[in-house]
C-alpha positions in Angstrom: 54.7 18.9 -0.3 53.5 21.6 -2.7 49.8 22.4 -3.5 49.9 20.6 -6.8 51.2 17.4 -5.2 48.5 17.6 -2.5 45.8 18.1 -5.2 47.0 15.0 -7.2 47.3 12.9 -4.1 43.8 13.9 -3.0 42.3 13.0 -6.4 44.2 9.6 -6.4 43.0 8.8 -2.9 39.3 9.8 -3.7 39.4 7.6 -6.7 40.9 4.7 -4.8 38.2 5.0 -2.1 35.4 5.1 -4.7 36.6 2.0 -6.4 36.5 0.1 -3.1 32.8 0.9 -2.5 30.3 -2.0 -2.9 28.1 -1.8 -6.0 24.6 -0.4 -5.6 23.0 -3.8 -6.5 24.4 -5.2 -3.2 23.1 -2.2 -1.2 19.9 -2.8 0.7 17.1 -1.0 -1.3 13.9 -0.4 0.6 10.8 -1.5 -1.2 8.0 1.0 -1.8 4.7 0.8 0.0 1.9 -0.6 -2.2 -1.1 1.6 -1.7 -4.4 0.5 -3.1 -7.3 3.1 -3.5 -10.5 1.0 -3.6 -13.3 3.1 -5.0 -15.5 0.6 -7.1 -19.0 -0.4 -6.2 -18.6 -4.2 -5.9 -22.4 -4.8 -5.9 -22.6 -3.3 -9.4 -19.3 -4.8 -10.7 -17.3 -7.0 -8.4 -14.4 -7.4 -10.8 -12.3 -4.2 -10.0 -12.6 -4.8 -6.3 -11.6 -8.4 -6.7 -8.6 -7.5 -8.9 -7.4 -4.8 -6.4 -7.6 -7.3 -3.5 -5.8 -10.0 -5.5 -3.0 -7.6 -6.5 -2.6 -6.6 -2.8 -2.2 -10.2 -1.9 0.4 -10.7 -4.7 2.2 -7.7 -3.2 2.2 -9.2 0.3 3.6 -12.4 -1.2 6.5 -10.4 -2.6 7.3 -9.1 0.9 5.9 -5.6 0.4 3.9 -3.4 2.8 0.4 -3.1 1.7 -2.2 -0.4 2.5 -5.8 -0.5 1.4 -7.7 2.7 1.3 -11.5 2.2 0.9 -13.2 5.3 -0.4 -16.1 6.6 -2.6 -18.4 3.5 -3.1 -15.6 1.1 -1.9 -16.4 2.0 1.7 -19.3 -0.6 1.8 -16.8 -3.5 1.6 -15.0 -3.4 5.0 -18.4 -3.4 6.8 -20.1 -6.1 9.0 -23.1 -5.9 6.7 -21.3 -6.4 3.4 -22.8 -9.5 1.7 -20.5 -12.5 2.0 -21.8 -13.9 -1.3 -20.7 -11.1 -3.5 -17.8 -12.5 -5.6 -16.1 -12.5 -8.9 -15.2 -16.0 -10.3 -16.1 -17.6 -7.0 -13.8 -15.5 -5.0 -15.9 -13.9 -2.2 -14.7 -10.2 -1.8 -15.3 -10.3 2.0 -13.1 -13.4 2.4 -10.3 -11.9 0.2 -10.4 -8.8 2.5 -10.4 -10.8 5.8 -7.7 -12.9 4.7 -5.6 -9.8 3.8 -6.3 -8.3 7.3 -5.2 -11.6 8.8 -1.9 -11.3 6.9 -1.2 -7.9 8.3 -2.6 -5.5 5.7 -3.5 -2.0 6.9 -7.1 -1.0 6.1 -8.0 2.7 6.1 -11.5 3.9 5.4 -12.4 7.4 4.2 -14.5 9.2 7.0 -16.3 11.5 4.5 -17.1 8.7 2.2 -18.5 6.7 5.1 -20.8 9.6 6.0 -21.9 10.0 2.4 -22.9 6.3 2.3 -24.7 6.4 5.6 -22.2 4.1 7.3 -21.0 4.5 10.9 -17.5 3.6 12.2 -18.9 0.9 14.4 -20.1 -0.8 11.2 -16.6 -1.5 10.2 -15.1 -5.0 10.5 -12.3 -5.7 12.9 -9.0 -4.6 11.3 -10.5 -1.7 9.3 -10.2 1.8 10.8 -11.6 5.3 9.9 -8.5 7.0 8.7 -7.3 10.6 9.2 -5.5 12.9 6.8 -2.3 12.6 8.9 -2.6 8.8 9.3 -3.1 8.3 5.6 -0.5 10.8 4.3 2.2 9.4 6.7 2.1 6.2 4.6 2.7 8.0 1.3 6.1 9.1 0.0 8.0 9.5 -3.2 8.6 5.8 -3.2 4.9 4.7 -2.8 3.1 2.9 -5.6 -0.6 3.6 -5.9 -3.1 1.5 -7.7 -6.8 2.5 -8.0 -9.7 -0.1 -8.5 
């Protein structure tokens, strides 16, 4: 067999193998992590915090992995002393959060923001943890979707 015949045969076999592959739509595509950066002060305006937590819940319902990152003024929410009566349209923020934790949402809290607000790690509710750079960044990749409220 000469070189020309080998090249033609190689091209034909390659084309045949490519045509036998399953379409991409049938391939298992991983779903991106839904990452919520919660920075709002819910005492001043509970609406943004409520919206972030509701969208996190919708994401869970769609089978996505959800991470909540409380930072800036938002660090007051995952605390034992956060007022259970703070709500937007009769949806208590603390209950929205505890329901999400019960469903398996990861809750990370900024250590520097806690310090700035005078909150100690032992003030956090069960299921919330003071995060680290490595712990937080390990959850982010080029497929992550980030919302900020």
